[in-house]
N, C-alpha and C positions, 0 to 999 in steps of 0.2 A: 595163784593162777588155777584154774579149773584143768583137770587132767584131759578133759575132751579136746583142749587146744592141741596137745601133743597128737591125739588121734587124728584131728583134722589136718595137721601138717603131714602126718604119715600118709593120708590119702592123697595130699598134694603130691608128694614125692613118688608114690606109687603110680600116679598118672592115669587112673582109670575112672571112668564113669560119668561123673555129673557135671554137665555144663550146658550152656545155652546155645541153641541154634540161632542162626542170624538170617536176616533178609539179604537180598543182593546188595541193597544200599548199605555199604560196609559199616559194620559195628553199630547198626541201630537194632538192638536186640528185641527179639520177640520170644518169650518163653515158650518152649515146645515140650516141656517135661523132662523127666530123667531117663537115662539109658545106661546100659553097660557097654563098654567098648566091644566085647566079644560078639554082642548080638547086633551091632549098630552099623558098622561101615560096609555098605553094600551097594551105595549109589553115588553118583557125582555130588548130588546136593548134600548128602551126608558128609563126604569128604570135605566139601567146602565149609560146612557147619563146624567141623573140627578144626580147620584153619582159622576160621573167624574166632573160635574160642581161644585160640593161642594169642590172637591180638587183643582179646578183651582186657586182660590185666593192665594193659597200657593206660587205659581210661577208667580203671577201678578207683573210685574216689573214697570209698568207706569200706571198713571191714578189717582184715587181718586178724591178729590175735586179741585185739581188745575193741574191735567194732567202732573205731573212731575214724575221723577224717585222715585220708592217706595221700591226697594228691601231692605230688613231690614238690611242687613249687612252694606250697605253704611252709612245711618244716625246713626245707633247705634255705629259703629266704630268711626265715627265723634265726637259723644257725649262723648266717652270714652277717656281714657289717652293712648289707643293703636295708634290712628290716628287723623289727622286733616280733615277737610271736603275737602280742596283742590280744584282742578278744575281750571277753566280759570280766575277766579277773585272772588271777594268778593260777587258778585251777581249771580254766576253761580250755578244753582240748589240751590236756596235760602233756601229751606226746611233743607238741610244738613248744610248749613252755620248757620242758626239760632239755630240749635240744638248744633253745635260745640261751638258757643258763648253764649249759654243759653240766647237768645234774642227772644225766642218764644213769640208770642202774640196769643190771641184767633183766629185771622184771618190769621196768617201765621206761618208755622212751619211743622214738620214732621207729626203732627197729621192729617194734610190734606189728607195724604195717609193711615196711619195706621188705623184711625177710620173707613172710609167707606170700605176699602178693607177687614178688619177682620169682619165687620158687614155684608158685602156681603157673606162671608163664613158662618157666623152664619145663615143667612137667607136661604141660598141654602141648608144647612144641615137640618135645620128645615123643609124645603119644602120636600125633599126626605124622611125624617123620617115619616112626616105625611102621605105622599102618600102610603108609603109601609105599614104603620100601619092600613090604612083605605081602601085601594083599592086592589081588587083581580085582579091580572094580570096573565092571562092565560100563562102557560109555565114557570112561575117563581117559582121554588121550594121553600119550607119553608127554607131549609138550606141556599140557596143563599139569599133569602129575609132577613133572620136574619143576615147574614154576611154584606149585604149592610147597614142595619140599624146600626150595630155595627160600621162600618167604618164611617158613617155619624155622629154618636154620639161621636166618638172619635175626629172627625173634629171640631164639636161644641165645645167640651172641649178645644181643641187646640186654636181656635179662641178667645174663652172667656177668656183663660188664658193669652194670648198675650194682650188682651184688659185690663185685670185686672192689669197686670204688668205695662202696660204703662200709664194707666189713673186712676187706683185705684177705681174710682167711675163711674160705668157704669150701664145702664139698663140691666137687666137679661131677655133676650128673648129666650124662649125654645119652642116656637110654632109659626107657621105663624100668623101673626097679621091681623085682619080685618082692612079695611081702617079707620073706626071710631077710632081705638085704636092706631094708629101710633103715634099721637101727644100727647098722654096721658101716655107715658112711663116715669117712674121715675127711678132714680138711686138706685140700691140695695145696701145694706150694703156689704162691702167686704167679711165678713165672710159667707154671704149668697151665694155669687157668688162661693167662695171656695168650699162650701158644694155641690153646683150644678155641679161643674166640676169634683170633686171627685166621685160624684154619676154616672155622665156620664161614667167615665172611668171604674168604677167598673162594670156597666152594660155592657160595650162594650167588655170587656176582654174575657168573655167565648165563644163569637161568632166569634172571630178573629182567623185566622190560625197562627200557630206557625212560618211558613216560607212561602215564595212565591218565584217564579221563573219566568224566561222568560218574557212575556209581562206583568206579574203582578208585576214586581219589581217597587217599589216606592208605592204600597199599603200598608196599615196599617196591621201590624202584632200584635199578642197579646203581644209580647216582646216590641214593641214600645209603646203600651198603658200601660203596666206595668211600663216602664221606665218613661213615662210622668206622671204617677200617683205618682211615687216616687218623682219626681221633684216638682209637685204641693204640695205634703205633705212637702217637704223641705222648700219651699217658705211660706207654712202655719205654719211653725214651729212645725210640728208633726213629730218630728225626728225619734221616734221609728217606726212609720208607714213607714216613708220614707226609712229607712234603710232596713226594711223588704221587700219592693218592689224592691229596688235595688238589694238586695242579690239574687233574683230570676233570674234577667238578668245577673248579674255579676259572678254567680257561684264561683268557686275557683280562687282567684286573680292570674293572669298570666296563667290560664288554658283556656279550652275551655267549654263554657256553654253547657250542655248536650242537653237541649231542643232546643236551638236556633242556636247553632253552633258559637256563638260570641267568638271571641279571638282577642287580640291585634295584629295588624300588625307588623311584624319584622322591616319593613322600615317605619319610620315615614313619610317620604315624599310621599311614595306611597299612603298614605291615600287619598290624594287630587287629584290624577292623573285622568283625564278622561279616561285612559286606565284601570282603577281599580274601576269602579263604583260598588256600592252595595258590598263592600268588607266585610270581616269578621268582621270588627270594626264598621260598619254602622248598627245603630238601627233604625233610621228614616231619610230617604234621600229624598230631593227634586230633581226630575229629570228634567234636562233641555235638550233640544235637538236642533240640527241644521237642523233637517230633513225637516222642512217646508220652509226652504230657505226664511226667513222673509225679508222684505225691509221696508223703512220708511213709506211706504203706510199701514203697519200693526201696527201702533201705537196702544198701549193698548192690543195688542194680542201677543207680542213677547214671545217665549218660548225657545229661546236660553238664554245663561247666560250673559246678557248685563253688569252685574257687573265687569266681567272680563275685558271688554273694558274700563270701567270707571276707574278702578284701575291701568291701565297701564300708563307709561310715555308718555307725550305729544310730538309729532313731533319726535318720536324715529327713529334713523337709526342705525343699528348695528345688531349683531348676536342675536340669541336665542328668543328675545322677538319681538312682533309684534307692540308694541305701544299702546297708549290709550289716555285718556282725563285727566289724572293727578289728579284723586281723591284719597281721603284717603291716603296721604303721611303718612308714619309711624312717630310717635313722637320719638324724641331723648330719652325720658323717657323710651320708650319700648326697644329701642336698648340698653340702659344702662342696663336694667333689664336682658337682655340676655348676655351681656358682663362682668357683675359683678354678678355671680350667687349667690343666697341667701345661698347656702349650704357652702360657705366659700373658694371655690376654685378660681383659676385665669383664668382657661380656658373659652372660650366662650361656652355657652350652646349648646349641639349638635343639638338642634332643630332651631338654629338661621337661617342657610341657607336655610331651608325649610319653614321658616316663613317670612323672610325679604330678600330682596336684595338691595345692595348698587349701585345705579346707577351712583353715582359721581365717584366711584372707576373704573367703566368702562370709564367714560369720561376722567378721569386723565390719564388712560393708553392709551387713543386715540383709544379705541376699539368701542366706540359708541358716539353718540350725542343725546341730547334732549333739549326740552324747559322747564325750571323749571315752575312748576305750582304754583298757589296760595298756600302759606304756605309751599312751597317745603322744604324738609329736605334732599333730596337725597336718601332716604330710601323709598322702595315700598313694597307692600304685594305680598309675593311670593305664598302663598297658592292658590290664584286665579289669578295669573299672566297670561297675554295674551301671551302664547308661540306660536311662529311661527308654530310649527308642528301641532297645532290645529286650525289654521285658517280655516275658512269655505271656501269651494270651490263653494258655491252657495248662492244666496242672498247677503245682505249687510254684509260684514265680521264682522263688529262690533256688529251686533245683533245676531250672530249665533255661539257663542262659546259653546262647549259641556260640560263645567264643571258642575258637580253637587254641591249641598249644603248639607252636612251631618249635619242635625241640632241636632241629638242626636247621639253620638257615644260612644263606650265602655269606653275609657279613661275618658270621661266626667262623665259617670255613676259611674266609680270607685271612682273618686274624690268626687262626690256628696254623695256616700255612706259612704265614709271615714268621710266626714264633718258630716253627720247625725249621725254617731256613736259617734263621739266626743261631738257634741252638745247635744245628748240625753243620754249621759253616758253609751254607749254601749261598745261592744267589742274593746278595744283599740289595741289589737294584730291584729284583722282583719283589723282595720283602717290603721295600719302601713303597713300590706301586700298590701292593695289595693294602698295606695300612692306610695309604693316603687316599685310595679309592673309597674306602669306608668313610673317611673324614669329608671328602669332596661331595659325597652324596648329601651331606647336611651343611655344606658351605663352609666348611673349616679349611684353614690353610695347611699345607703340607708340613710334616715334621720328620725328623730323622728317624730311621728305622732302628731303634734300640729296644731292648727287652722292657726297659722301664716304660717306654712309650706304648708299647703294645699292651703291656698290663693295664696301664691307665685307659687306653682306648677300649679294651674289653670291658672294663668295669662300667664306662659310661654307655657303650653301645648295647650292652647285654643286661644292664641292670634290672633286676627283679625277675629275670627269666629263669632262675634256678641253677645258673652256672657258677655263681661267684664262689660258694663254699668249696666246690671241687677245685676251682682254679687256686684259691689260697692254699689248700692242702697240697696240691701237687707242686706248687711253687716253693713249699716250705715257708710260706708267709702267714700261715694261719695264726700261730702263736703270737706274732706281733700285732696283726690286724684285729684279732678277735680276743685280745687280752682283756678288754673292758667287759666282755661277756664271760670271762672265766675259762677260756680255752686252755687246757693243759697239754703241752708238748709231750709226745711219746705215748699219749693215751687217746685223745680226742680226734686224732686223724681218722679213727674207725669208730664205728658204733659197736656197742656190746652185742655179742650173740644172745639172742632171746633166751630167757631162763628156761623156758619150756623145752627148748631144742637140746638142752644139756641132759635132760632127764632120760636115762636109759639108752643114751646114745654114746658115740665115741667122740663127739665134738668137744673142743677145748676152748674156754672163754678167751676173748682177747685181752691182751695185757692192760693192766690197770683197772679192770672191772671186777676183780675177785676171782673165786674159782667157780 
């Protein structure tokens, strides 16, 4: 690895200087040049640009330490039993391949993207929080300032939560660092990081709006912060607190949450449509846009949904789909889970066709052709499929799909609350109502509220949305479910700390990955 990677990460941790200003249409970036923090924050627009920069790592799809594709859905799907890595061959986008095969090393693997991009988010959040707490900006009202601080505090919690789930042993950085302190950071105990994340979210909630609209869609709401706090409590095994937070956003199972207007979409497939962004089921959604007409000259700044292109079939010719690069072919294990539902019936689960499409059935019927990718199964991800009707009309088509990623949605929080209730000895009747509201939405009969049924429901409801690997790890089911991919218990529950981060620092490598 080049030494300049360590220097880059040091700049990230320092939290000064270079980022992109943004239009009021949130996260549609327009480069405005470089600047230094000390010379910059003097107007409300500049404060907003600093906040927007803190959001930007959420939708950063390329870069990190090795300049490759980093959208979390791809490598996390590849690591799970939902999908394989796929692509053009065993060395195509190697970070995904290494996670798929559990062959990561300190110098190679998805940590090369996850670590620096999430810490970039932490750094930018720390910077704007510090600025707003210590600088008087003429024309910026206290209400707006407090909202900006709350949004940045949520984002810091979000990035730290992802880092904690991926690496377990991370430095806890909650303020901009002086240059002399950068290389002196040590890893905090996981329980200390959990406590910091929980405190951040608790602090953020009172100053966040309940709803947003128009150009503010995609910004954090109090509902998103409450839902994330519930999720953090669930992972931290604080089940009673988790259930209480989820109940606020979930309301009456199957109904509409009064404060937030959340309710389950009647049409499961419509949840993921670019024509239905920020729908009633969306709690926290990442906004991708084709409006900037990105080309290959915009490497590391793409803001269309490139994952859509990656997950499509290679060299495709036929109706409906626009083709892609053949990544994340769906495993036959996931197909079987949909075709032999756990509730004992014989029919295919109603969500199957909106989750998976069978490309080989189209070729057999001579309706389409494609080139099988590496690890091809013939089955592809439908939720983020490259549909012809959404092809961009400007820039490079493959870089400008308009699909969004709903990271937290209502069916997910229903199932997490049901799980928290069961794990914490709570209201089993409410747990059953939550579980069965998710099933009723797609016409499935009720089942008993058991942990096994909730696990099975989460797999089918949330398949290919990037949650499965985290679920398997936190349930201690990964070693069994992922044995066919080479998962090693006691090691692969965490990713290795990037090799470059161990040079001249006090960080210690995770167990099983050497020194």
